[in-house]
MIKOL-916838 format. One record per residue: residue in three letters; residue number from 1; x, y, z of N, C-alpha, C, O, CB in turn. Coordinates in steps of 0.05 Angstrom, whole numbers, m for minus. Glycine has a CB too. Example, Ala and Ser with C-alpha at 12.3 -4.5 7.8 and 13.67 -1.06 7.14 Angstrom:
+------+------+--------+--------+--------+--------+--------+--------+--------+--------+--------+--------+--------+--------+--------+--------+--------+
! voke ! roza !    n_X !    n_Y !    n_Z !   ca_X !   ca_Y !   ca_Z !    c_X !    c_Y !    c_Z !    o_X !    o_Y !    o_Z !   cb_X !   cb_Y !   cb_Z !
+------+------+--------+--------+--------+--------+--------+--------+--------+--------+--------+--------+--------+--------+--------+--------+--------+
!  ALA !    1 !    264 !   m114 !    156 !    246 !    m90 !    156 !    264 !    m66 !    156 !    285 !    m66 !    169 !    226 !    m89 !    181 !
!  SER !    2 !    257 !    m45 !    142 !    273 !    m21 !    143 !    258 !      1 !    157 !    268 !     23 !    161 !    282 !    m12 !    114 !
+------+------+--------+--------+--------+--------+--------+--------+--------+--------+--------+--------+--------+--------+--------+--------+--------+
//
This chain:
+------+------+--------+--------+--------+--------+--------+--------+--------+--------+--------+--------+--------+--------+--------+--------+--------+
! voke ! roza !    n_X !    n_Y !    n_Z !   ca_X !   ca_Y !   ca_Z !    c_X !    c_Y !    c_Z !    o_X !    o_Y !    o_Z !   cb_X !   cb_Y !   cb_Z !
+------+------+--------+--------+--------+--------+--------+--------+--------+--------+--------+--------+--------+--------+--------+--------+--------+
!  MET !    1 !   1395 !   m217 !   m525 !   1404 !   m202 !   m508 !   1429 !   m185 !   m531 !   1447 !   m196 !   m544 !   1414 !   m220 !   m480 !
!  PRO !    2 !   1422 !   m159 !   m530 !   1449 !   m148 !   m548 !   1480 !   m161 !   m536 !   1487 !   m175 !   m517 !   1451 !   m111 !   m545 !
!  VAL !    3 !   1495 !   m148 !   m561 !   1525 !   m157 !   m554 !   1539 !   m140 !   m572 !   1551 !   m146 !   m593 !   1533 !   m190 !   m560 !
!  PRO !    4 !   1536 !   m117 !   m562 !   1551 !    m93 !   m588 !   1585 !    m94 !   m579 !   1601 !    m84 !   m595 !   1536 !    m49 !   m584 !
!  ILE !    5 !   1593 !   m103 !   m559 !   1627 !   m102 !   m563 !   1626 !   m129 !   m581 !   1626 !   m123 !   m605 !   1651 !   m105 !   m527 !
!  THR !    6 !   1625 !   m154 !   m577 !   1632 !   m173 !   m594 !   1616 !   m162 !   m623 !   1634 !   m167 !   m640 !   1623 !   m203 !   m581 !
!  LEU !    7 !   1602 !   m154 !   m633 !   1585 !   m139 !   m658 !   1611 !   m134 !   m670 !   1622 !   m143 !   m691 !   1563 !   m107 !   m652 !
!  LEU !    8 !   1625 !   m108 !   m645 !   1646 !    m94 !   m668 !   1666 !   m107 !   m670 !   1680 !   m100 !   m689 !   1656 !    m67 !   m663 !
!  TYR !    9 !   1678 !   m129 !   m654 !   1701 !   m134 !   m659 !   1691 !   m159 !   m672 !   1711 !   m172 !   m679 !   1723 !   m133 !   m636 !
!  GLY !   10 !   1677 !   m168 !   m676 !   1671 !   m194 !   m693 !   1675 !   m184 !   m723 !   1690 !   m194 !   m740 !   1639 !   m206 !   m688 !
!  GLY !   11 !   1658 !   m161 !   m727 !   1657 !   m144 !   m752 !   1683 !   m141 !   m758 !   1690 !   m150 !   m780 !   1643 !   m118 !   m750 !
!  LEU !   12 !   1702 !   m127 !   m742 !   1735 !   m112 !   m749 !   1744 !   m138 !   m762 !   1755 !   m138 !   m784 !   1758 !   m100 !   m717 !
!  THR !   13 !   1740 !   m163 !   m745 !   1761 !   m188 !   m747 !   1760 !   m200 !   m770 !   1777 !   m213 !   m781 !   1756 !   m211 !   m727 !
!  ALA !   14 !   1729 !   m192 !   m779 !   1716 !   m210 !   m802 !   1726 !   m190 !   m826 !   1731 !   m197 !   m849 !   1678 !   m216 !   m801 !
!  LEU !   15 !   1729 !   m168 !   m815 !   1732 !   m146 !   m842 !   1762 !   m155 !   m848 !   1770 !   m161 !   m871 !   1728 !   m105 !   m833 !
!  LEU !   16 !   1779 !   m153 !   m824 !   1813 !   m160 !   m832 !   1812 !   m193 !   m855 !   1821 !   m195 !   m878 !   1837 !   m170 !   m791 !
!  VAL !   17 !   1796 !   m216 !   m839 !   1803 !   m243 !   m849 !   1794 !   m238 !   m876 !   1807 !   m253 !   m890 !   1789 !   m268 !   m834 !
!  THR !   18 !   1773 !   m220 !   m893 !   1763 !   m222 !   m915 !   1781 !   m202 !   m934 !   1777 !   m200 !   m958 !   1734 !   m218 !   m914 !
!  LEU !   19 !   1797 !   m189 !   m922 !   1811 !   m170 !   m942 !   1839 !   m185 !   m940 !   1854 !   m181 !   m958 !   1811 !   m133 !   m934 !
!  LEU !   20 !   1847 !   m202 !   m916 !   1868 !   m224 !   m923 !   1859 !   m241 !   m949 !   1873 !   m240 !   m969 !   1872 !   m247 !   m896 !
!  GLY !   21 !   1843 !   m251 !   m948 !   1829 !   m269 !   m963 !   1820 !   m261 !   m988 !   1815 !   m278 !  m1004 !   1809 !   m278 !   m950 !
!  ALA !   22 !   1816 !   m238 !   m994 !   1816 !   m228 !  m1015 !   1843 !   m213 !  m1032 !   1844 !   m203 !  m1054 !   1798 !   m214 !  m1010 !
!  ASN !   23 !   1857 !   m215 !  m1014 !   1891 !   m205 !  m1028 !   1898 !   m237 !  m1035 !   1899 !   m238 !  m1060 !   1921 !   m186 !   m999 !
!  VAL !   24 !   1903 !   m259 !  m1026 !   1904 !   m283 !  m1039 !   1888 !   m286 !  m1062 !   1901 !   m296 !  m1080 !   1897 !   m302 !  m1023 !
!  SER !   25 !   1867 !   m281 !  m1067 !   1854 !   m286 !  m1087 !   1862 !   m270 !  m1110 !   1861 !   m280 !  m1133 !   1829 !   m284 !  m1081 !
!  ARG !   26 !   1871 !   m239 !  m1104 !   1884 !   m223 !  m1127 !   1907 !   m229 !  m1135 !   1913 !   m225 !  m1158 !   1887 !   m200 !  m1123 !
!  LEU !   27 !   1926 !   m239 !  m1115 !   1947 !   m249 !  m1128 !   1946 !   m274 !  m1139 !   1964 !   m276 !  m1156 !   1964 !   m249 !  m1114 !
!  ARG !   28 !   1927 !   m300 !  m1134 !   1921 !   m323 !  m1153 !   1922 !   m316 !  m1176 !   1935 !   m326 !  m1195 !   1898 !   m334 !  m1150 !
!  LEU !   29 !   1898 !   m290 !  m1176 !   1888 !   m281 !  m1208 !   1913 !   m268 !  m1221 !   1920 !   m274 !  m1244 !   1860 !   m257 !  m1209 !
!  THR !   30 !   1930 !   m246 !  m1206 !   1951 !   m240 !  m1224 !   1977 !   m258 !  m1227 !   1992 !   m251 !  m1245 !   1959 !   m215 !  m1216 !
!  LEU !   31 !   1983 !   m279 !  m1212 !   2000 !   m296 !  m1216 !   1993 !   m320 !  m1233 !   2010 !   m335 !  m1243 !   2009 !   m302 !  m1194 !
!  LYS !   32 !   1961 !   m324 !  m1237 !   1953 !   m347 !  m1254 !   1958 !   m374 !  m1236 !   1969 !   m395 !  m1245 !   1970 !   m347 !  m1282 !
!  ALA !   33 !   1950 !   m371 !  m1217 !   1965 !   m397 !  m1198 !   1932 !   m413 !  m1184 !   1916 !   m398 !  m1172 !   1993 !   m379 !  m1164 !
!  GLY !   34 !   1928 !   m431 !  m1188 !   1903 !   m452 !  m1195 !   1905 !   m455 !  m1163 !   1924 !   m448 !  m1149 !   1907 !   m486 !  m1219 !
!  PRO !   35 !   1880 !   m467 !  m1154 !   1880 !   m469 !  m1129 !   1902 !   m501 !  m1117 !   1901 !   m507 !  m1093 !   1846 !   m470 !  m1123 !
!  ARG !   36 !   1915 !   m514 !  m1131 !   1928 !   m530 !  m1120 !   1962 !   m524 !  m1118 !   1980 !   m536 !  m1107 !   1919 !   m553 !  m1132 !
!  ASP !   37 !   1962 !   m496 !  m1138 !   1987 !   m484 !  m1145 !   1995 !   m464 !  m1115 !   1978 !   m452 !  m1103 !   1982 !   m464 !  m1177 !
!  LEU !   38 !   2020 !   m464 !  m1109 !   2028 !   m456 !  m1085 !   2056 !   m437 !  m1086 !   2073 !   m440 !  m1069 !   2030 !   m482 !  m1067 !
!  PRO !   39 !   2059 !   m419 !  m1108 !   2073 !   m409 !  m1116 !   2093 !   m389 !  m1098 !   2079 !   m371 !  m1089 !   2059 !   m402 !  m1132 !
!  PRO !   40 !   2117 !   m386 !  m1090 !   2134 !   m375 !  m1068 !   2115 !   m350 !  m1061 !   2108 !   m344 !  m1038 !   2168 !   m366 !  m1078 !
!  GLU !   41 !   2107 !   m336 !  m1083 !   2092 !   m306 !  m1074 !   2076 !   m309 !  m1062 !   2072 !   m288 !  m1049 !   2081 !   m288 !  m1091 !
!  LEU !   42 !   2056 !   m334 !  m1056 !   2030 !   m332 !  m1039 !   2033 !   m350 !  m1015 !   2015 !   m357 !  m1001 !   2002 !   m342 !  m1057 !
!  VAL !   43 !   2061 !   m357 !  m1010 !   2065 !   m364 !   m984 !   2053 !   m358 !   m965 !   2037 !   m370 !   m951 !   2082 !   m359 !   m979 !
!  ARG !   44 !   2064 !   m329 !   m964 !   2067 !   m310 !   m943 !   2029 !   m302 !   m939 !   2013 !   m304 !   m920 !   2092 !   m280 !   m956 !
!  PRO !   45 !   2026 !   m296 !   m962 !   1993 !   m284 !   m956 !   1979 !   m305 !   m946 !   1963 !   m298 !   m928 !   1974 !   m274 !   m982 !
!  VAL !   46 !   1979 !   m329 !   m951 !   1960 !   m349 !   m948 !   1965 !   m358 !   m920 !   1947 !   m365 !   m905 !   1963 !   m371 !   m968 !
!  ARG !   47 !   1993 !   m358 !   m913 !   1996 !   m366 !   m884 !   1982 !   m343 !   m868 !   1968 !   m351 !   m849 !   2027 !   m369 !   m874 !
!  ALA !   48 !   1984 !   m309 !   m875 !   1970 !   m297 !   m861 !   1939 !   m293 !   m858 !   1929 !   m287 !   m836 !   1980 !   m280 !   m864 !
!  HIS !   49 !   1925 !   m297 !   m882 !   1902 !   m302 !   m880 !   1893 !   m328 !   m865 !   1875 !   m325 !   m849 !   1894 !   m300 !   m902 !
!  GLY !   50 !   1905 !   m355 !   m869 !   1896 !   m376 !   m854 !   1899 !   m372 !   m822 !   1883 !   m377 !   m804 !   1912 !   m401 !   m863 !
!  ASN !   51 !   1919 !   m363 !   m822 !   1930 !   m360 !   m783 !   1912 !   m337 !   m774 !   1913 !   m334 !   m749 !   1972 !   m346 !   m775 !
!  SER !   52 !   1898 !   m321 !   m786 !   1875 !   m299 !   m781 !   1855 !   m317 !   m771 !   1847 !   m321 !   m748 !   1865 !   m280 !   m809 !
!  ALA !   53 !   1847 !   m329 !   m797 !   1824 !   m349 !   m798 !   1814 !   m362 !   m772 !   1795 !   m357 !   m757 !   1833 !   m371 !   m816 !
!  GLU !   54 !   1835 !   m379 !   m770 !   1847 !   m403 !   m747 !   1840 !   m389 !   m719 !   1821 !   m399 !   m707 !   1885 !   m410 !   m748 !
!  TRP !   55 !   1848 !   m374 !   m711 !   1848 !   m363 !   m688 !   1822 !   m343 !   m683 !   1812 !   m341 !   m661 !   1874 !   m351 !   m685 !
!  ALA !   56 !   1813 !   m328 !   m707 !   1789 !   m308 !   m697 !   1763 !   m312 !   m687 !   1748 !   m297 !   m676 !   1782 !   m294 !   m715 !
!  ALA !   57 !   1760 !   m343 !   m694 !   1735 !   m364 !   m676 !   1744 !   m359 !   m654 !   1734 !   m340 !   m642 !   1731 !   m399 !   m680 !
!  LEU !   58 !   1766 !   m374 !   m642 !   1768 !   m378 !   m614 !   1764 !   m347 !   m603 !   1745 !   m341 !   m589 !   1797 !   m393 !   m605 !
!  GLY !   59 !   1782 !   m331 !   m610 !   1782 !   m302 !   m592 !   1756 !   m292 !   m594 !   1749 !   m284 !   m572 !   1802 !   m277 !   m603 !
!  LEU !   60 !   1734 !   m290 !   m615 !   1713 !   m283 !   m617 !   1696 !   m298 !   m598 !   1684 !   m285 !   m580 !   1708 !   m284 !   m642 !
!  LEU !   61 !   1693 !   m329 !   m600 !   1672 !   m337 !   m579 !   1682 !   m332 !   m551 !   1665 !   m329 !   m533 !   1665 !   m368 !   m581 !
!  LEU !   62 !   1703 !   m330 !   m548 !   1716 !   m320 !   m513 !   1701 !   m298 !   m506 !   1686 !   m299 !   m487 !   1752 !   m308 !   m511 !
!  LEU !   63 !   1704 !   m266 !   m526 !   1697 !   m253 !   m524 !   1665 !   m252 !   m522 !   1658 !   m241 !   m502 !   1710 !   m246 !   m536 !
!  LEU !   64 !   1645 !   m261 !   m539 !   1627 !   m269 !   m539 !   1611 !   m277 !   m511 !   1596 !   m263 !   m497 !   1631 !   m285 !   m556 !
!  VAL !   65 !   1623 !   m308 !   m505 !   1618 !   m312 !   m469 !   1625 !   m295 !   m449 !   1609 !   m294 !   m431 !   1630 !   m334 !   m458 !
!  LEU !   66 !   1651 !   m276 !   m446 !   1648 !   m260 !   m433 !   1628 !   m240 !   m428 !   1616 !   m236 !   m407 !   1662 !   m254 !   m437 !
!  GLU !   67 !   1624 !   m228 !   m452 !   1603 !   m207 !   m454 !   1573 !   m222 !   m441 !   1562 !   m212 !   m422 !   1601 !   m198 !   m490 !
!  LEU !   68 !   1565 !   m240 !   m452 !   1536 !   m254 !   m448 !   1540 !   m258 !   m417 !   1524 !   m250 !   m400 !   1529 !   m288 !   m469 !
!  SER !   69 !   1556 !   m268 !   m413 !   1559 !   m283 !   m376 !   1564 !   m254 !   m360 !   1567 !   m256 !   m336 !   1596 !   m310 !   m368 !
!  GLY !   70 !   1565 !   m232 !   m369 !   1568 !   m207 !   m348 !   1599 !   m211 !   m339 !   1608 !   m194 !   m323 !   1544 !   m210 !   m318 !
!  ALA !   71 !   1617 !   m232 !   m349 !   1641 !   m231 !   m334 !   1661 !   m206 !   m331 !   1679 !   m205 !   m314 !   1653 !   m250 !   m344 !
!  ALA !   72 !   1652 !   m183 !   m354 !   1678 !   m162 !   m348 !   1658 !   m144 !   m364 !   1639 !   m147 !   m380 !   1716 !   m169 !   m362 !
!  GLY !   73 !   1672 !   m120 !   m350 !   1653 !    m98 !   m356 !   1659 !    m86 !   m394 !   1675 !    m97 !   m409 !   1661 !    m69 !   m328 !
!  SER !   74 !   1646 !    m67 !   m399 !   1654 !    m53 !   m423 !   1680 !    m54 !   m436 !   1688 !    m63 !   m457 !   1649 !    m30 !   m419 !
!  MET !   75 !   1694 !    m38 !   m413 !   1721 !    m28 !   m413 !   1735 !    m54 !   m419 !   1743 !    m56 !   m442 !   1730 !    m13 !   m385 !
!  VAL !   76 !   1742 !    m80 !   m399 !   1754 !    m93 !   m402 !   1753 !   m110 !   m431 !   1772 !   m122 !   m442 !   1752 !   m101 !   m381 !
!  LEU !   77 !   1725 !   m108 !   m439 !   1713 !   m126 !   m462 !   1729 !   m113 !   m490 !   1741 !   m126 !   m507 !   1673 !   m123 !   m464 !
!  HIS !   78 !   1725 !    m88 !   m488 !   1738 !    m64 !   m511 !   1773 !    m71 !   m510 !   1789 !    m70 !   m529 !   1731 !    m24 !   m497 !
!  LEU !   79 !   1778 !    m77 !   m487 !   1812 !    m82 !   m482 !   1823 !   m107 !   m496 !   1844 !   m109 !   m510 !   1818 !    m86 !   m447 !
!  PHE !   80 !   1801 !   m130 !   m488 !   1798 !   m150 !   m499 !   1804 !   m155 !   m530 !   1824 !   m166 !   m540 !   1778 !   m155 !   m492 !
!  GLY !   81 !   1780 !   m142 !   m542 !   1776 !   m142 !   m571 !   1794 !   m122 !   m584 !   1797 !   m125 !   m608 !   1747 !   m136 !   m577 !
!  GLY !   82 !   1804 !   m105 !   m573 !   1820 !    m85 !   m592 !   1850 !   m104 !   m590 !   1864 !   m107 !   m610 !   1821 !    m47 !   m578 !
!  PHE !   83 !   1857 !   m115 !   m565 !   1879 !   m119 !   m570 !   1885 !   m144 !   m585 !   1907 !   m149 !   m595 !   1889 !   m117 !   m549 !
!  PHE !   84 !   1860 !   m162 !   m587 !   1854 !   m192 !   m598 !   1862 !   m180 !   m629 !   1876 !   m193 !   m645 !   1814 !   m208 !   m593 !
!  LEU !   85 !   1850 !   m150 !   m635 !   1845 !   m152 !   m663 !   1881 !   m141 !   m673 !   1895 !   m147 !   m692 !   1814 !   m129 !   m673 !
!  LEU !   86 !   1886 !   m126 !   m655 !   1912 !   m107 !   m662 !   1935 !   m137 !   m667 !   1948 !   m143 !   m687 !   1923 !    m79 !   m629 !
!  GLY !   87 !   1932 !   m151 !   m639 !   1954 !   m180 !   m643 !   1949 !   m194 !   m676 !   1969 !   m202 !   m688 !   1944 !   m210 !   m615 !
!  ARG !   88 !   1920 !   m196 !   m689 !   1918 !   m206 !   m714 !   1930 !   m196 !   m741 !   1936 !   m205 !   m763 !   1895 !   m208 !   m716 !
!  ALA !   89 !   1931 !   m163 !   m725 !   1940 !   m150 !   m754 !   1961 !   m147 !   m745 !   1969 !   m140 !   m767 !   1927 !   m123 !   m769 !
!  LEU !   90 !   1982 !   m145 !   m731 !   2008 !   m140 !   m730 !   2021 !   m172 !   m743 !   2035 !   m174 !   m763 !   2017 !   m130 !   m696 !
!  HIS !   91 !   2011 !   m193 !   m728 !   2017 !   m212 !   m747 !   2014 !   m219 !   m775 !   2031 !   m228 !   m790 !   2010 !   m225 !   m740 !
!  ALA !   92 !   1988 !   m214 !   m779 !   1986 !   m211 !   m816 !   2004 !   m200 !   m825 !   2021 !   m209 !   m840 !   1964 !   m196 !   m830 !
!  TYR !   93 !   2001 !   m175 !   m815 !   2028 !   m150 !   m828 !   2052 !   m163 !   m828 !   2065 !   m164 !   m849 !   2037 !   m122 !   m808 !
!  GLY !   94 !   2060 !   m174 !   m802 !   2093 !   m182 !   m812 !   2092 !   m205 !   m825 !   2109 !   m203 !   m844 !   2115 !   m187 !   m787 !
!  ILE !   95 !   2081 !   m228 !   m826 !   2076 !   m245 !   m836 !   2082 !   m235 !   m874 !   2098 !   m244 !   m891 !   2049 !   m252 !   m823 !
!  CYS !   96 !   2067 !   m219 !   m875 !   2068 !   m210 !   m906 !   2089 !   m186 !   m913 !   2092 !   m179 !   m936 !   2038 !   m200 !   m916 !
!  ALA !   97 !   2101 !   m176 !   m894 !   2121 !   m158 !   m901 !   2145 !   m172 !   m898 !   2166 !   m165 !   m910 !   2121 !   m133 !   m885 !
!  ARG !   98 !   2144 !   m193 !   m883 !   2178 !   m201 !   m870 !   2180 !   m188 !   m850 !   2204 !   m184 !   m848 !   2206 !   m193 !   m887 !
!  SER !   99 !   2168 !   m177 !   m831 !   2179 !   m165 !   m809 !   2176 !   m182 !   m781 !   2156 !   m196 !   m779 !   2165 !   m139 !   m807 !
!  LEU !  100 !   2188 !   m182 !   m767 !   2179 !   m191 !   m732 !   2161 !   m180 !   m722 !   2156 !   m184 !   m699 !   2198 !   m187 !   m710 !
!  MET !  101 !   2144 !   m159 !   m739 !   2120 !   m151 !   m724 !   2103 !   m185 !   m717 !   2089 !   m191 !   m697 !   2098 !   m124 !   m747 !
!  HIS !  102 !   2109 !   m199 !   m735 !   2088 !   m229 !   m735 !   2093 !   m236 !   m697 !   2074 !   m236 !   m682 !   2106 !   m264 !   m764 !
!  MET !  103 !   2113 !   m240 !   m691 !   2127 !   m251 !   m672 !   2108 !   m237 !   m647 !   2095 !   m251 !   m631 !   2162 !   m244 !   m674 !
!  VAL !  104 !   2107 !   m199 !   m647 !   2092 !   m189 !   m634 !   2064 !   m191 !   m635 !   2051 !   m189 !   m614 !   2098 !   m172 !   m634 !
!  GLY !  105 !   2052 !   m193 !   m657 !   2026 !   m199 !   m656 !   2016 !   m231 !   m648 !   1993 !   m234 !   m640 !   2016 !   m190 !   m682 !
!  ALA !  106 !   2032 !   m250 !   m651 !   2030 !   m280 !   m646 !   2035 !   m271 !   m609 !   2023 !   m288 !   m597 !   2059 !   m306 !   m667 !
!  ALA !  107 !   2045 !   m256 !   m594 !   2050 !   m248 !   m568 !   2021 !   m243 !   m556 !   2008 !   m256 !   m539 !   2068 !   m222 !   m568 !
!  ILE !  108 !   2015 !   m214 !   m574 !   1991 !   m204 !   m559 !   1971 !   m222 !   m571 !   1957 !   m224 !   m550 !   1983 !   m172 !   m563 !
!  ASN !  109 !   1958 !   m237 !   m590 !   1943 !   m258 !   m595 !   1942 !   m282 !   m568 !   1922 !   m289 !   m557 !   1956 !   m270 !   m623 !
!  TYR !  110 !   1968 !   m290 !   m562 !   1967 !   m308 !   m543 !   1962 !   m299 !   m511 !   1947 !   m311 !   m495 !   1990 !   m322 !   m546 !
!  LEU !  111 !   1977 !   m276 !   m506 !   1966 !   m256 !   m480 !   1935 !   m254 !   m477 !   1925 !   m260 !   m455 !   1977 !   m223 !   m484 !
!  VAL !  112 !   1920 !   m245 !   m496 !   1895 !   m244 !   m501 !   1886 !   m265 !   m493 !   1877 !   m265 !   m470 !   1888 !   m239 !   m524 !
!  LEU !  113 !   1887 !   m289 !   m509 !   1869 !   m307 !   m511 !   1872 !   m321 !   m479 !   1853 !   m331 !   m467 !   1873 !   m325 !   m539 !
!  LEU !  114 !   1901 !   m320 !   m468 !   1906 !   m331 !   m443 !   1888 !   m315 !   m416 !   1878 !   m327 !   m397 !   1939 !   m329 !   m440 !
!  ALA !  115 !   1887 !   m292 !   m420 !   1874 !   m266 !   m410 !   1848 !   m277 !   m410 !   1841 !   m286 !   m389 !   1877 !   m238 !   m427 !
!  MET !  116 !   1834 !   m278 !   m426 !   1807 !   m281 !   m435 !   1803 !   m313 !   m417 !   1789 !   m316 !   m397 !   1805 !   m280 !   m474 !
!  SER !  117 !   1818 !   m333 !   m431 !   1809 !   m356 !   m419 !   1800 !   m355 !   m382 !   1781 !   m361 !   m368 !   1832 !   m376 !   m426 !
!  GLY !  118 !   1832 !   m342 !   m379 !   1835 !   m343 !   m340 !   1814 !   m324 !   m333 !   1813 !   m325 !   m309 !   1871 !   m330 !   m323 !
!  TRP !  119 !   1797 !   m307 !   m342 !   1782 !   m277 !   m330 !   1756 !   m308 !   m325 !   1747 !   m313 !   m303 !   1772 !   m238 !   m362 !
!  ALA !  120 !   1749 !   m324 !   m354 !   1730 !   m335 !   m359 !   1727 !   m358 !   m333 !   1708 !   m361 !   m317 !   1731 !   m345 !   m387 !
!  ILE !  121 !   1755 !   m373 !   m333 !   1748 !   m393 !   m316 !   1754 !   m379 !   m284 !   1744 !   m390 !   m264 !   1767 !   m422 !   m325 !
!  TRP !  122 !   1767 !   m358 !   m282 !   1755 !   m349 !   m256 !   1727 !   m339 !   m246 !   1717 !   m344 !   m224 !   1767 !   m333 !   m251 !
!  PHE !  123 !   1718 !   m323 !   m266 !   1682 !   m318 !   m263 !   1668 !   m346 !   m256 !   1652 !   m349 !   m238 !   1666 !   m305 !   m297 !
!  HIS !  124 !   1676 !   m366 !   m272 !   1654 !   m389 !   m268 !   1657 !   m397 !   m241 !   1638 !   m408 !   m230 !   1656 !   m416 !   m288 !
!  PHE !  125 !   1688 !   m394 !   m221 !   1684 !   m402 !   m192 !   1678 !   m384 !   m179 !   1676 !   m393 !   m156 !   1703 !   m413 !   m179 !
!  VAL !  126 !   1674 !   m361 !   m179 !   1674 !   m338 !   m160 !   1637 !   m325 !   m165 !   1626 !   m307 !   m152 !   1703 !   m312 !   m171 !
!  ARG !  127 !   1629 !   m335 !   m178 !   1602 !   m323 !   m199 !   1581 !   m335 !   m173 !   1557 !   m333 !   m174 !   1596 !   m344 !   m243 !
+------+------+--------+--------+--------+--------+--------+--------+--------+--------+--------+--------+--------+--------+--------+--------+--------+
//
């Protein structure tokens, strides 16, 4: 069964996580920091990458389950996927740039996950 919406946002989220990881690798090379070294210049990029990686799986799994179950129409799924990606990007930017955007991104992330979770639970009982 095709899942074009999850495919799109999964690809975009994976690209974001990959770019954040590549940034950490680039900085490690520039700073000549080994795997156990965490100079101050690496703390924020490592946190931005790790945080995105840990939340990506849950958000994409929920999006996939909603798409496969037919629980939501394509517009709702695009809103969920788009806002999830936006939240992850704003959070990563805010951490790296020392901006309060990380709080906006985190709030969007939590709201989207709560909405998708609630939608999935509601659909289970009304179906």
